N, C-alpha and C positions, 0 to 999 in steps of 0.2 A: 513478636508482632503477629505471627500466624496463629498462635494459640489463644491469645487474649484479644478482646475487641478494642484494642488501643490503636490510634492512628500512628503511622510511621513518624518518628521525630523529624525526619527531613521534610516531610510534607507539612508538618506544623510550622517548621522554620520557614519554608518557602511561602506559605500563606501569610505568615507574620511579615516577612520582608516585602511581599507584594502589597500588603496593607500599608506598610510604612512608606512605600513608594507612591501610594495613591492609586494603585491598580486594584481592581476588584478581583480578589482571589477566587479561583475556581472551586466548585463543589463537586463531590464525587471522587471517583478513583483516578489514579495516575494514568492507567492505560486508557480509560474512557476519554480522558481529557486530551492527552497528547497523541495517541495512536488512532483515534477515531477519524481524524482528518486524512490520515494515510490510507486507512481501509476504505473509507467512504469519502472520496474527494468531492469537492464542490465543483463538479464539471458538468456541463450540459449533456443531456442524453444524446443529442445530435453528434457532438464531438466524440463521445464514447463509441457510438455506432460507427462513425467514419473510421476511427482508429481500429476498431475490431475488424472491419472489412479490409482495411489496408494490411493488417497483420495476416489475416487469412489468405489474401491474394499473394502476398510475398511467400508465405509458406507453400502454397500450391505451386508457385513459380519455381521455387527451389526444388521441390519434389519432381516437378515435370522436367526440369533441366537435368536432374540426376537420372531420371528414368530414360530420357531420350538422348543422353550422351552416348556416342558410339561405343565407348568402352564399358558402359553400364550393362548392356545386354549380355556381353561375354561374362561378366562377373556373376550374373544372376543364374546362369546355367549350372 
């Protein structure tokens, strides 16, 4: 499949089965079709921004807690 320009037999079978079930088969590659939603989720930019700020705040809180713990100063010396 890698050397010749033929489609994968499993993709051909999948598209045929989807057609038989009345589902519009996808066009393009497997990775683009199935993994695109994982890499580029359909989430609002506001929610992504809030999630990013929360993750950064938690990260800073953990580092601050580790830095200002009484035993942490002794370990740094």
